[in-house]
N, C-alpha and C positions, 0 to 999 in steps of 0.2 A: 504493499499498499504505499502512494506517494506521501501520505502525511506522517507515516512512521519513519520513512526515509528522511524528509526534511527535518523532523524532529532530532534523529539521530546527527545531521550534520551540524544542526545548531547547537547541538549538546557538546560538539567537539571544541567549542569556545572555552569549556570548563578545563582544558589544557592550558590556558594563559592564566598565570599569576595572578590572582585576585577576583578573578572573573567566577560568577557561579550562575547556573543556569536551572531554572525551577520549571518542571513540567507540570500542570495539574489538568485532569479530566483526559479522556479518551478521544470521542467522537466529536465533542466541541471544545476540545483542550486549550488551554493556553500555555504560553511559553514566556518566561519573565529572564532576562538577561540582565545581569547586575553586576555592579563592581563596587568593590569594599571602598575605594577612594571615592570622596565627596563629589569630585568633579569627573569621575567616569562615567562614560556613554551608559545609558542604560535604556532596553527597549521592552515592550511588551508585544508580542505576537498573539491573535486569535485566529481561530480556526473558522474560515466561512465558506461554507459549501465545498470549495475545491482548492481553496489555498488558504495561506497564512495572510492575516493583514497586520502590518507592524506599527507601532506607534512608539514615538520617542517620550521618555518619560524624564522630566528637569529633575534638579537637585530638590524641589520641594515636594516631588511625587505627582507634580500635574503631567497629564496626557494630552500628548498633541494630537492634532488631526491625523488620520494615516497618511504615512510617509512611505512605505515599501509594502508592495506585494510579493510573496514567494509561491510560486507554482510549481516549482520543480526542485527535485535535490540540487540542480546545477545552480539555481537561483539562490539556494541556501549557501552552496559553498561559495558563491560570488559575494554574499553578505558577510560570511565569516571572514571572509579574505580583507573585506572593505574594513569590518569591525576591527580587526586586528591592526591594522594600519592607523584607524581613528584612535585607538586604545594607546597607539604608541605616541602620537602627537597630542594627546588631551590638554585641556588647561591645567596650570598650576602643579605640573610636573615637574620635578628637579631633574638637572642633568646628573649624570654619572659623574 
């Protein structure tokens, strides 16, 4: 099932230090991607008929309008790659 494959791809973000991925529900599930840092990028995905709709969550917990749709596992891979890049250049990050 495409929903499960997409979920598995998004869960791979847990391999990045400080990232957690919480999956709830099954057929009408949600996926929340959080970062332990205050300024880390956070997203909430909700399953909608045949794809996930993604929303940005700001540091106050407010949800944006829909900003992304993920229809295929390849879309999820693209999101994971973009998220990893965004995480590397996030605000208030100290250099090494």
